[in-house]
PyMOL Python script that loads the backbone (N, CA, C, O; Angstrom):
from pymol import cmd

cmd.read_pdbstr("""\
ATOM      1  N   MET A   1       1.103  -9.462  23.609  1.00  0.00           N
ATOM      2  CA  MET A   1       1.538  -8.834  24.832  1.00  0.00           C
ATOM      3  C   MET A   1       2.774  -9.559  25.348  1.00  0.00           C
ATOM      4  O   MET A   1       2.761 -10.773  25.546  1.00  0.00           O
ATOM      5  N   LEU A   2       3.834  -8.801  25.559  1.00  0.00           N
ATOM      6  CA  LEU A   2       5.050  -9.377  26.085  1.00  0.00           C
ATOM      7  C   LEU A   2       4.991  -9.574  27.577  1.00  0.00           C
ATOM      8  O   LEU A   2       4.568  -8.681  28.311  1.00  0.00           O
ATOM      9  N   ILE A   3       5.413 -10.742  28.035  1.00  0.00           N
ATOM     10  CA  ILE A   3       5.456 -11.027  29.429  1.00  0.00           C
ATOM     11  C   ILE A   3       6.760 -10.476  30.046  1.00  0.00           C
ATOM     12  O   ILE A   3       6.764  -9.963  31.165  1.00  0.00           O
ATOM     13  N   HIS A   4       7.832 -10.595  29.306  1.00  0.00           N
ATOM     14  CA  HIS A   4       9.106 -10.101  29.798  1.00  0.00           C
ATOM     15  C   HIS A   4       9.920  -9.703  28.559  1.00  0.00           C
ATOM     16  O   HIS A   4       9.590 -10.049  27.425  1.00  0.00           O
ATOM     17  N   GLU A   5      11.001  -8.958  28.833  1.00  0.00           N
ATOM     18  CA  GLU A   5      11.825  -8.491  27.706  1.00  0.00           C
ATOM     19  C   GLU A   5      12.801  -9.585  27.312  1.00  0.00           C
ATOM     20  O   GLU A   5      13.105 -10.480  28.100  1.00  0.00           O
ATOM     21  N   PHE A   6      13.278  -9.499  26.104  1.00  0.00           N
ATOM     22  CA  PHE A   6      14.189 -10.492  25.508  1.00  0.00           C
ATOM     23  C   PHE A   6      15.588 -10.199  26.053  1.00  0.00           C
ATOM     24  O   PHE A   6      16.071  -9.069  25.971  1.00  0.00           O
ATOM     25  N   ARG A   7      16.225 -11.215  26.602  1.00  0.00           N
ATOM     26  CA  ARG A   7      17.584 -11.132  27.111  1.00  0.00           C
ATOM     27  C   ARG A   7      18.469 -12.089  26.324  1.00  0.00           C
ATOM     28  O   ARG A   7      18.530 -13.281  26.623  1.00  0.00           O
ATOM     29  N   PRO A   8      19.176 -11.542  25.285  1.00  0.00           N
ATOM     30  CA  PRO A   8      20.016 -12.362  24.412  1.00  0.00           C
ATOM     31  C   PRO A   8      21.192 -13.012  25.119  1.00  0.00           C
ATOM     32  O   PRO A   8      21.630 -14.091  24.719  1.00  0.00           O
ATOM     33  N   GLY A   9      21.718 -12.370  26.172  1.00  0.00           N
ATOM     34  CA  GLY A   9      22.872 -12.978  26.904  1.00  0.00           C
ATOM     35  C   GLY A   9      22.451 -14.247  27.606  1.00  0.00           C
ATOM     36  O   GLY A   9      23.234 -15.194  27.673  1.00  0.00           O
ATOM     37  N   ARG A  10      21.275 -14.296  28.116  1.00  0.00           N
ATOM     38  CA  ARG A  10      20.807 -15.532  28.736  1.00  0.00           C
ATOM     39  C   ARG A  10      20.598 -16.650  27.726  1.00  0.00           C
ATOM     40  O   ARG A  10      20.814 -17.824  28.028  1.00  0.00           O
ATOM     41  N   LEU A  11      20.176 -16.274  26.525  1.00  0.00           N
ATOM     42  CA  LEU A  11      20.040 -17.230  25.475  1.00  0.00           C
ATOM     43  C   LEU A  11      21.393 -17.844  25.093  1.00  0.00           C
ATOM     44  O   LEU A  11      21.499 -19.048  24.857  1.00  0.00           O
ATOM     45  N   VAL A  12      22.391 -17.017  25.039  1.00  0.00           N
ATOM     46  CA  VAL A  12      23.770 -17.541  24.700  1.00  0.00           C
ATOM     47  C   VAL A  12      24.287 -18.410  25.867  1.00  0.00           C
ATOM     48  O   VAL A  12      24.876 -19.464  25.629  1.00  0.00           O
ATOM     49  N   ALA A  13      24.079 -17.990  27.088  1.00  0.00           N
ATOM     50  CA  ALA A  13      24.500 -18.816  28.251  1.00  0.00           C
ATOM     51  C   ALA A  13      23.794 -20.152  28.250  1.00  0.00           C
ATOM     52  O   ALA A  13      24.419 -21.176  28.525  1.00  0.00           O
ATOM     53  N   GLY A  14      22.481 -20.171  27.942  1.00  0.00           N
ATOM     54  CA  GLY A  14      21.738 -21.398  27.899  1.00  0.00           C
ATOM     55  C   GLY A  14      22.182 -22.304  26.793  1.00  0.00           C
ATOM     56  O   GLY A  14      22.225 -23.523  26.965  1.00  0.00           O
ATOM     57  N   ALA A  15      22.525 -21.718  25.622  1.00  0.00           N
ATOM     58  CA  ALA A  15      23.032 -22.527  24.504  1.00  0.00           C
ATOM     59  C   ALA A  15      24.411 -23.102  24.855  1.00  0.00           C
ATOM     60  O   ALA A  15      24.736 -24.212  24.433  1.00  0.00           O
ATOM     61  N   THR A  16      25.186 -22.401  25.585  1.00  0.00           N
ATOM     62  CA  THR A  16      26.475 -22.913  26.048  1.00  0.00           C
ATOM     63  C   THR A  16      26.285 -24.103  26.963  1.00  0.00           C
ATOM     64  O   THR A  16      26.935 -25.135  26.791  1.00  0.00           O
ATOM     65  N   ALA A  17      25.394 -23.967  27.941  1.00  0.00           N
ATOM     66  CA  ALA A  17      25.115 -25.037  28.853  1.00  0.00           C
ATOM     67  C   ALA A  17      24.579 -26.258  28.098  1.00  0.00           C
ATOM     68  O   ALA A  17      24.949 -27.388  28.416  1.00  0.00           O
ATOM     69  N   LEU A  18      23.751 -26.051  27.149  1.00  0.00           N
ATOM     70  CA  LEU A  18      23.163 -27.146  26.365  1.00  0.00           C
ATOM     71  C   LEU A  18      24.284 -27.828  25.549  1.00  0.00           C
ATOM     72  O   LEU A  18      24.307 -29.056  25.458  1.00  0.00           O
ATOM     73  N   ALA A  19      25.182 -27.075  24.975  1.00  0.00           N
ATOM     74  CA  ALA A  19      26.262 -27.670  24.213  1.00  0.00           C
ATOM     75  C   ALA A  19      27.141 -28.530  25.135  1.00  0.00           C
ATOM     76  O   ALA A  19      27.532 -29.638  24.770  1.00  0.00           O
ATOM     77  N   LEU A  20      27.447 -28.012  26.327  1.00  0.00           N
ATOM     78  CA  LEU A  20      28.204 -28.826  27.309  1.00  0.00           C
ATOM     79  C   LEU A  20      27.472 -30.113  27.684  1.00  0.00           C
ATOM     80  O   LEU A  20      28.089 -31.169  27.824  1.00  0.00           O
ATOM     81  N   ALA A  21      26.158 -30.016  27.845  1.00  0.00           N
ATOM     82  CA  ALA A  21      25.351 -31.197  28.214  1.00  0.00           C
ATOM     83  C   ALA A  21      25.391 -32.200  27.070  1.00  0.00           C
ATOM     84  O   ALA A  21      25.445 -33.405  27.318  1.00  0.00           O
ATOM     85  N   VAL A  22      25.366 -31.742  25.838  1.00  0.00           N
ATOM     86  CA  VAL A  22      25.427 -32.651  24.677  1.00  0.00           C
ATOM     87  C   VAL A  22      26.822 -33.312  24.635  1.00  0.00           C
ATOM     88  O   VAL A  22      26.938 -34.508  24.368  1.00  0.00           O
ATOM     89  N   LEU A  23      27.852 -32.536  24.895  1.00  0.00           N
ATOM     90  CA  LEU A  23      29.214 -33.129  24.906  1.00  0.00           C
ATOM     91  C   LEU A  23      29.334 -34.239  25.970  1.00  0.00           C
ATOM     92  O   LEU A  23      29.844 -35.323  25.686  1.00  0.00           O
ATOM     93  N   TYR A  24      28.872 -33.963  27.163  1.00  0.00           N
ATOM     94  CA  TYR A  24      28.946 -35.004  28.233  1.00  0.00           C
ATOM     95  C   TYR A  24      28.006 -36.151  27.983  1.00  0.00           C
ATOM     96  O   TYR A  24      28.336 -37.285  28.329  1.00  0.00           O
ATOM     97  N   ALA A  25      26.837 -35.912  27.394  1.00  0.00           N
ATOM     98  CA  ALA A  25      25.918 -37.000  27.095  1.00  0.00           C
ATOM     99  C   ALA A  25      26.482 -37.926  26.033  1.00  0.00           C
ATOM    100  O   ALA A  25      26.344 -39.146  26.125  1.00  0.00           O
ATOM    101  N   GLY A  26      27.119 -37.343  25.024  1.00  0.00           N
ATOM    102  CA  GLY A  26      27.749 -38.189  24.025  1.00  0.00           C
ATOM    103  C   GLY A  26      28.916 -38.969  24.561  1.00  0.00           C
ATOM    104  O   GLY A  26      29.159 -40.095  24.126  1.00  0.00           O
ATOM    105  N   ASP A  27      29.658 -38.392  25.512  1.00  0.00           N
ATOM    106  CA  ASP A  27      30.727 -39.122  26.157  1.00  0.00           C
ATOM    107  C   ASP A  27      30.203 -40.248  27.052  1.00  0.00           C
ATOM    108  O   ASP A  27      30.791 -41.326  27.141  1.00  0.00           O
ATOM    109  N   ALA A  28      29.052 -39.952  27.725  1.00  0.00           N
ATOM    110  CA  ALA A  28      28.489 -40.980  28.601  1.00  0.00           C
ATOM    111  C   ALA A  28      27.867 -42.141  27.791  1.00  0.00           C
ATOM    112  O   ALA A  28      27.821 -43.274  28.268  1.00  0.00           O
ATOM    113  N   ALA A  29      27.404 -41.858  26.600  1.00  0.00           N
ATOM    114  CA  ALA A  29      26.809 -42.910  25.741  1.00  0.00           C
ATOM    115  C   ALA A  29      27.857 -43.596  24.867  1.00  0.00           C
ATOM    116  O   ALA A  29      27.500 -44.397  24.003  1.00  0.00           O
ATOM    117  N   ASP A  30      29.129 -43.303  25.070  1.00  0.00           N
ATOM    118  CA  ASP A  30      30.202 -43.846  24.282  1.00  0.00           C
ATOM    119  C   ASP A  30      30.100 -43.552  22.786  1.00  0.00           C
ATOM    120  O   ASP A  30      30.558 -44.346  21.964  1.00  0.00           O
ATOM    121  N   ALA A  31      29.510 -42.432  22.438  1.00  0.00           N
ATOM    122  CA  ALA A  31      29.453 -42.018  21.052  1.00  0.00           C
ATOM    123  C   ALA A  31      30.772 -41.362  20.631  1.00  0.00           C
ATOM    124  O   ALA A  31      31.188 -41.466  19.477  1.00  0.00           O
ATOM    125  N   TRP A  32      31.403 -40.707  21.553  1.00  0.00           N
ATOM    126  CA  TRP A  32      32.701 -40.094  21.355  1.00  0.00           C
ATOM    127  C   TRP A  32      33.372 -39.955  22.719  1.00  0.00           C
ATOM    128  O   TRP A  32      32.769 -40.202  23.764  1.00  0.00           O
ATOM    129  N   GLU A  33      34.644 -39.549  22.672  1.00  0.00           N
ATOM    130  CA  GLU A  33      35.454 -39.354  23.872  1.00  0.00           C
ATOM    131  C   GLU A  33      35.651 -37.824  24.010  1.00  0.00           C
ATOM    132  O   GLU A  33      36.160 -37.167  23.102  1.00  0.00           O
ATOM    133  N   THR A  34      35.233 -37.282  25.171  1.00  0.00           N
ATOM    134  CA  THR A  34      35.414 -35.869  25.464  1.00  0.00           C
ATOM    135  C   THR A  34      36.346 -35.713  26.650  1.00  0.00           C
ATOM    136  O   THR A  34      35.956 -35.999  27.782  1.00  0.00           O
ATOM    137  N   PRO A  35      37.591 -35.258  26.409  1.00  0.00           N
ATOM    138  CA  PRO A  35      38.470 -35.007  27.531  1.00  0.00           C
ATOM    139  C   PRO A  35      38.007 -33.839  28.354  1.00  0.00           C
ATOM    140  O   PRO A  35      37.406 -32.906  27.822  1.00  0.00           O
ATOM    141  N   TRP A  36      38.268 -33.866  29.616  1.00  0.00           N
ATOM    142  CA  TRP A  36      37.772 -32.791  30.519  1.00  0.00           C
ATOM    143  C   TRP A  36      38.353 -31.430  30.180  1.00  0.00           C
ATOM    144  O   TRP A  36      37.684 -30.417  30.384  1.00  0.00           O
ATOM    145  N   TYR A  37      39.593 -31.374  29.661  1.00  0.00           N
ATOM    146  CA  TYR A  37      40.231 -30.129  29.380  1.00  0.00           C
ATOM    147  C   TYR A  37      39.661 -29.437  28.110  1.00  0.00           C
ATOM    148  O   TYR A  37      39.932 -28.260  27.873  1.00  0.00           O
ATOM    149  N   GLU A  38      38.897 -30.156  27.327  1.00  0.00           N
ATOM    150  CA  GLU A  38      38.266 -29.511  26.185  1.00  0.00           C
ATOM    151  C   GLU A  38      36.981 -28.766  26.554  1.00  0.00           C
ATOM    152  O   GLU A  38      36.475 -27.961  25.771  1.00  0.00           O
ATOM    153  N   VAL A  39      36.483 -29.027  27.695  1.00  0.00           N
ATOM    154  CA  VAL A  39      35.268 -28.419  28.134  1.00  0.00           C
ATOM    155  C   VAL A  39      35.522 -26.953  28.626  1.00  0.00           C
ATOM    156  O   VAL A  39      34.660 -26.082  28.507  1.00  0.00           O
ATOM    157  N   ILE A  40      36.712 -26.735  29.168  1.00  0.00           N
ATOM    158  CA  ILE A  40      37.038 -25.435  29.748  1.00  0.00           C
ATOM    159  C   ILE A  40      36.986 -24.322  28.700  1.00  0.00           C
ATOM    160  O   ILE A  40      36.373 -23.288  28.965  1.00  0.00           O
ATOM    161  N   PRO A  41      37.596 -24.478  27.529  1.00  0.00           N
ATOM    162  CA  PRO A  41      37.475 -23.414  26.516  1.00  0.00           C
ATOM    163  C   PRO A  41      36.047 -23.164  26.027  1.00  0.00           C
ATOM    164  O   PRO A  41      35.673 -22.025  25.751  1.00  0.00           O
ATOM    165  N   VAL A  42      35.247 -24.242  25.920  1.00  0.00           N
ATOM    166  CA  VAL A  42      33.870 -24.077  25.541  1.00  0.00           C
ATOM    167  C   VAL A  42      33.089 -23.291  26.569  1.00  0.00           C
ATOM    168  O   VAL A  42      32.308 -22.403  26.228  1.00  0.00           O
ATOM    169  N   LEU A  43      33.309 -23.629  27.859  1.00  0.00           N
ATOM    170  CA  LEU A  43      32.649 -22.934  28.932  1.00  0.00           C
ATOM    171  C   LEU A  43      33.058 -21.476  28.998  1.00  0.00           C
ATOM    172  O   LEU A  43      32.201 -20.592  29.027  1.00  0.00           O
ATOM    173  N   CYS A  44      34.341 -21.216  29.023  1.00  0.00           N
ATOM    174  CA  CYS A  44      34.854 -19.809  29.143  1.00  0.00           C
ATOM    175  C   CYS A  44      34.477 -18.990  27.923  1.00  0.00           C
ATOM    176  O   CYS A  44      34.094 -17.827  28.053  1.00  0.00           O
ATOM    177  N   GLY A  45      34.580 -19.580  26.735  1.00  0.00           N
ATOM    178  CA  GLY A  45      34.217 -18.870  25.540  1.00  0.00           C
ATOM    179  C   GLY A  45      32.729 -18.538  25.480  1.00  0.00           C
ATOM    180  O   GLY A  45      32.336 -17.448  25.064  1.00  0.00           O
ATOM    181  N   GLY A  46      31.910 -19.501  25.902  1.00  0.00           N
ATOM    182  CA  GLY A  46      30.515 -19.281  25.884  1.00  0.00           C
ATOM    183  C   GLY A  46      30.038 -18.235  26.900  1.00  0.00           C
ATOM    184  O   GLY A  46      29.183 -17.400  26.604  1.00  0.00           O
ATOM    185  N   MET A  47      30.625 -18.308  28.123  1.00  0.00           N
ATOM    186  CA  MET A  47      30.281 -17.315  29.143  1.00  0.00           C
ATOM    187  C   MET A  47      30.793 -15.913  28.761  1.00  0.00           C
ATOM    188  O   MET A  47      30.137 -14.908  29.035  1.00  0.00           O
ATOM    189  N   GLY A  48      31.972 -15.866  28.127  1.00  0.00           N
ATOM    190  CA  GLY A  48      32.492 -14.577  27.665  1.00  0.00           C
ATOM    191  C   GLY A  48      31.607 -14.011  26.559  1.00  0.00           C
ATOM    192  O   GLY A  48      31.344 -12.809  26.536  1.00  0.00           O
ATOM    193  N   LEU A  49      31.159 -14.837  25.670  1.00  0.00           N
ATOM    194  CA  LEU A  49      30.241 -14.405  24.584  1.00  0.00           C
ATOM    195  C   LEU A  49      28.933 -13.948  25.140  1.00  0.00           C
ATOM    196  O   LEU A  49      28.350 -12.981  24.651  1.00  0.00           O
ATOM    197  N   ALA A  50      28.438 -14.654  26.197  1.00  0.00           N
ATOM    198  CA  ALA A  50      27.182 -14.272  26.866  1.00  0.00           C
ATOM    199  C   ALA A  50      27.319 -12.900  27.548  1.00  0.00           C
ATOM    200  O   ALA A  50      26.402 -12.079  27.510  1.00  0.00           O
ATOM    201  N   ALA A  51      28.469 -12.675  28.162  1.00  0.00           N
ATOM    202  CA  ALA A  51      28.707 -11.367  28.810  1.00  0.00           C
ATOM    203  C   ALA A  51      28.798 -10.247  27.794  1.00  0.00           C
ATOM    204  O   ALA A  51      28.268  -9.160  28.022  1.00  0.00           O
ATOM    205  N   LEU A  52      29.470 -10.499  26.660  1.00  0.00           N
ATOM    206  CA  LEU A  52      29.534  -9.481  25.612  1.00  0.00           C
ATOM    207  C   LEU A  52      28.190  -9.199  25.010  1.00  0.00           C
ATOM    208  O   LEU A  52      27.862  -8.043  24.742  1.00  0.00           O
ATOM    209  N   THR A  53      27.379 -10.256  24.784  1.00  0.00           N
ATOM    210  CA  THR A  53      26.069 -10.085  24.246  1.00  0.00           C
ATOM    211  C   THR A  53      25.162  -9.294  25.216  1.00  0.00           C
ATOM    212  O   THR A  53      24.384  -8.446  24.779  1.00  0.00           O
ATOM    213  N   THR A  54      25.262  -9.567  26.503  1.00  0.00           N
ATOM    214  CA  THR A  54      24.482  -8.835  27.505  1.00  0.00           C
ATOM    215  C   THR A  54      24.866  -7.396  27.531  1.00  0.00           C
ATOM    216  O   THR A  54      23.994  -6.530  27.608  1.00  0.00           O
ATOM    217  N   TRP A  55      26.182  -7.092  27.468  1.00  0.00           N
ATOM    218  CA  TRP A  55      26.637  -5.701  27.462  1.00  0.00           C
ATOM    219  C   TRP A  55      26.148  -4.960  26.253  1.00  0.00           C
ATOM    220  O   TRP A  55      25.675  -3.828  26.360  1.00  0.00           O
ATOM    221  N   LEU A  56      26.259  -5.608  25.058  1.00  0.00           N
ATOM    222  CA  LEU A  56      25.794  -4.936  23.838  1.00  0.00           C
ATOM    223  C   LEU A  56      24.298  -4.707  23.870  1.00  0.00           C
ATOM    224  O   LEU A  56      23.832  -3.665  23.409  1.00  0.00           O
ATOM    225  N   ALA A  57      23.533  -5.641  24.395  1.00  0.00           N
ATOM    226  CA  ALA A  57      22.072  -5.469  24.457  1.00  0.00           C
ATOM    227  C   ALA A  57      21.741  -4.341  25.452  1.00  0.00           C
ATOM    228  O   ALA A  57      20.790  -3.589  25.242  1.00  0.00           O
ATOM    229  N   TYR A  58      22.500  -4.231  26.491  1.00  0.00           N
ATOM    230  CA  TYR A  58      22.294  -3.129  27.482  1.00  0.00           C
ATOM    231  C   TYR A  58      22.599  -1.814  26.837  1.00  0.00           C
ATOM    232  O   TYR A  58      21.845  -0.860  27.028  1.00  0.00           O
ATOM    233  N   ARG A  59      23.659  -1.710  26.086  1.00  0.00           N
ATOM    234  CA  ARG A  59      23.983  -0.455  25.396  1.00  0.00           C
ATOM    235  C   ARG A  59      22.933  -0.057  24.393  1.00  0.00           C
ATOM    236  O   ARG A  59      22.585   1.117  24.268  1.00  0.00           O
ATOM    237  N   VAL A  60      22.410  -1.082  23.651  1.00  0.00           N
ATOM    238  CA  VAL A  60      21.390  -0.758  22.651  1.00  0.00           C
ATOM    239  C   VAL A  60      20.111  -0.286  23.337  1.00  0.00           C
ATOM    240  O   VAL A  60      19.479   0.659  22.865  1.00  0.00           O
ATOM    241  N   ARG A  61      19.711  -0.933  24.460  1.00  0.00           N
ATOM    242  CA  ARG A  61      18.521  -0.504  25.166  1.00  0.00           C
ATOM    243  C   ARG A  61      18.673   0.886  25.743  1.00  0.00           C
ATOM    244  O   ARG A  61      17.733   1.681  25.709  1.00  0.00           O
ATOM    245  N   ARG A  62      19.846   1.188  26.273  1.00  0.00           N
ATOM    246  CA  ARG A  62      20.078   2.579  26.809  1.00  0.00           C
ATOM    247  C   ARG A  62      20.020   3.607  25.749  1.00  0.00           C
ATOM    248  O   ARG A  62      19.433   4.674  25.932  1.00  0.00           O
ATOM    249  N   ARG A  63      20.636   3.298  24.610  1.00  0.00           N
ATOM    250  CA  ARG A  63      20.650   4.265  23.499  1.00  0.00           C
ATOM    251  C   ARG A  63      19.259   4.504  22.973  1.00  0.00           C
ATOM    252  O   ARG A  63      18.895   5.654  22.730  1.00  0.00           O
ATOM    253  N   SER A  64      18.480   3.488  22.789  1.00  0.00           N
ATOM    254  CA  SER A  64      17.132   3.608  22.300  1.00  0.00           C
ATOM    255  C   SER A  64      16.236   4.337  23.300  1.00  0.00           C
ATOM    256  O   SER A  64      15.359   5.106  22.908  1.00  0.00           O
ATOM    257  N   ALA A  65      16.460   4.092  24.585  1.00  0.00           N
ATOM    258  CA  ALA A  65      15.626   4.763  25.621  1.00  0.00           C
ATOM    259  C   ALA A  65      16.045   6.233  25.670  1.00  0.00           C
ATOM    260  O   ALA A  65      15.192   7.098  25.869  1.00  0.00           O
ATOM    261  N   ARG A  66      17.293   6.530  25.501  1.00  0.00           N
ATOM    262  CA  ARG A  66      17.712   7.915  25.551  1.00  0.00           C
ATOM    263  C   ARG A  66      17.199   8.743  24.389  1.00  0.00           C
ATOM    264  O   ARG A  66      16.841   9.908  24.562  1.00  0.00           O
ATOM    265  N   THR A  67      17.161   8.148  23.205  1.00  0.00           N
ATOM    266  CA  THR A  67      16.672   8.881  22.064  1.00  0.00           C
ATOM    267  C   THR A  67      15.170   8.982  22.071  1.00  0.00           C
ATOM    268  O   THR A  67      14.622   9.931  21.510  1.00  0.00           O
ATOM    269  N   ALA A  68      14.483   8.040  22.686  1.00  0.00           N
ATOM    270  CA  ALA A  68      13.013   8.049  22.718  1.00  0.00           C
ATOM    271  C   ALA A  68      12.495   8.976  23.844  1.00  0.00           C
ATOM    272  O   ALA A  68      11.310   9.308  23.871  1.00  0.00           O
ATOM    273  N   SER A  69      13.356   9.379  24.746  1.00  0.00           N
ATOM    274  CA  SER A  69      12.901  10.247  25.834  1.00  0.00           C
ATOM    275  C   SER A  69      12.655  11.649  25.325  1.00  0.00           C
ATOM    276  O   SER A  69      13.488  12.198  24.603  1.00  0.00           O
ATOM    277  N   SER A  70      11.552  12.229  25.677  1.00  0.00           N
ATOM    278  CA  SER A  70      11.291  13.592  25.282  1.00  0.00           C
ATOM    279  C   SER A  70      11.500  14.548  26.431  1.00  0.00           C
ATOM    280  O   SER A  70      11.360  15.759  26.258  1.00  0.00           O
ATOM    281  N   GLU A  71      11.840  14.021  27.632  1.00  0.00           N
ATOM    282  CA  GLU A  71      11.975  14.879  28.767  1.00  0.00           C
ATOM    283  C   GLU A  71      13.347  15.562  28.858  1.00  0.00           C
ATOM    284  O   GLU A  71      13.571  16.404  29.728  1.00  0.00           O
ATOM    285  N   LYS A  72      14.246  15.196  27.968  1.00  0.00           N
ATOM    286  CA  LYS A  72      15.595  15.833  28.051  1.00  0.00           C
ATOM    287  C   LYS A  72      15.523  17.249  27.573  1.00  0.00           C
ATOM    288  O   LYS A  72      16.449  18.014  27.842  1.00  0.00           O
ATOM    289  N   TYR A  73      14.460  17.662  26.864  1.00  0.00           N
ATOM    290  CA  TYR A  73      14.343  19.003  26.396  1.00  0.00           C
ATOM    291  C   TYR A  73      13.388  19.859  27.298  1.00  0.00           C
ATOM    292  O   TYR A  73      13.313  21.078  27.137  1.00  0.00           O
ATOM    293  N   ALA A  74      12.695  19.229  28.204  1.00  0.00           N
ATOM    294  CA  ALA A  74      11.743  19.939  29.095  1.00  0.00           C
ATOM    295  C   ALA A  74      12.536  20.582  30.247  1.00  0.00           C
ATOM    296  O   ALA A  74      13.654  20.183  30.571  1.00  0.00           O
ATOM    297  N   ALA A  75      11.907  21.582  30.837  1.00  0.00           N
ATOM    298  CA  ALA A  75      12.532  22.273  31.961  1.00  0.00           C
ATOM    299  C   ALA A  75      12.479  21.373  33.207  1.00  0.00           C
ATOM    300  O   ALA A  75      11.493  20.662  33.403  1.00  0.00           O
ATOM    301  N   PRO A  76      13.494  21.392  34.029  1.00  0.00           N
ATOM    302  CA  PRO A  76      13.498  20.594  35.288  1.00  0.00           C
ATOM    303  C   PRO A  76      12.369  21.098  36.228  1.00  0.00           C
ATOM    304  O   PRO A  76      11.895  22.226  36.099  1.00  0.00           O
ATOM    305  N   ALA A  77      11.976  20.264  37.133  1.00  0.00           N
ATOM    306  CA  ALA A  77      10.877  20.632  38.046  1.00  0.00           C
ATOM    307  C   ALA A  77      11.228  21.722  38.954  1.00  0.00           C
ATOM    308  O   ALA A  77      10.316  22.419  39.399  1.00  0.00           O
ATOM    309  N   SER A  78      12.504  21.966  39.300  1.00  0.00           N
ATOM    310  CA  SER A  78      12.852  23.030  40.204  1.00  0.00           C
ATOM    311  C   SER A  78      12.681  24.420  39.632  1.00  0.00           C
ATOM    312  O   SER A  78      12.640  25.388  40.390  1.00  0.00           O
ATOM    313  N   THR A  79      12.578  24.553  38.306  1.00  0.00           N
ATOM    314  CA  THR A  79      12.395  25.895  37.697  1.00  0.00           C
ATOM    315  C   THR A  79      10.934  26.243  37.442  1.00  0.00           C
ATOM    316  O   THR A  79      10.624  27.296  36.885  1.00  0.00           O
ATOM    317  N   SER A  80      10.039  25.346  37.855  1.00  0.00           N
ATOM    318  CA  SER A  80       8.608  25.573  37.550  1.00  0.00           C
ATOM    319  C   SER A  80       7.976  26.539  38.526  1.00  0.00           C
ATOM    320  O   SER A  80       6.863  27.006  38.283  1.00  0.00           O
ATOM    321  N   GLY A  81       8.651  26.858  39.633  1.00  0.00           N
ATOM    322  CA  GLY A  81       8.120  27.816  40.619  1.00  0.00           C
ATOM    323  C   GLY A  81       7.294  27.136  41.709  1.00  0.00           C
ATOM    324  O   GLY A  81       6.849  27.799  42.645  1.00  0.00           O
ATOM    325  N   SER A  82       7.092  25.880  41.606  1.00  0.00           N
ATOM    326  CA  SER A  82       6.308  25.215  42.656  1.00  0.00           C
ATOM    327  C   SER A  82       7.084  24.783  43.882  1.00  0.00           C
ATOM    328  O   SER A  82       6.487  24.339  44.862  1.00  0.00           O
ATOM    329  N   GLN A  83       8.428  24.905  43.848  1.00  0.00           N
ATOM    330  CA  GLN A  83       9.212  24.511  44.939  1.00  0.00           C
ATOM    331  C   GLN A  83      10.007  25.707  45.472  1.00  0.00           C
ATOM    332  O   GLN A  83      10.468  26.559  44.712  1.00  0.00           O
ATOM    333  N   ASP A  84      10.149  25.743  46.748  1.00  0.00           N
ATOM    334  CA  ASP A  84      10.900  26.872  47.357  1.00  0.00           C
ATOM    335  C   ASP A  84      12.383  26.570  47.244  1.00  0.00           C
ATOM    336  O   ASP A  84      12.840  25.541  47.743  1.00  0.00           O
ATOM    337  N   MET A  85      13.142  27.442  46.603  1.00  0.00           N
ATOM    338  CA  MET A  85      14.590  27.292  46.469  1.00  0.00           C
ATOM    339  C   MET A  85      15.281  28.102  47.526  1.00  0.00           C
ATOM    340  O   MET A  85      14.998  29.292  47.664  1.00  0.00           O
ATOM    341  N   ARG A  86      16.169  27.510  48.273  1.00  0.00           N
ATOM    342  CA  ARG A  86      16.922  28.220  49.324  1.00  0.00           C
ATOM    343  C   ARG A  86      18.349  28.336  48.972  1.00  0.00           C
ATOM    344  O   ARG A  86      19.130  28.902  49.737  1.00  0.00           O
TER     345      ARG A  86
END
""", "prot")
cmd.dss("prot")
cmd.show_as("cartoon", "prot")
cmd.util.cbc("prot")
cmd.orient("prot")
């Protein structure tokens, strides 16, 4: 039983944040030197990739929901005669 749906964009955003944390942790432990200006492309690239992933997942969910719907061939409720049309 699924508790919530899978959101791949959030996974990419979390991986980006984790990568930045590893970069700064390595810099703090003197394992390597990380200049501040190298973090900006990682952050912008990761957030852009997360946005693209979210958009693609949204499009896939909409397409699958649209093809799975059987109501697009049924008559609308207003033609059933149960409502007064003026």
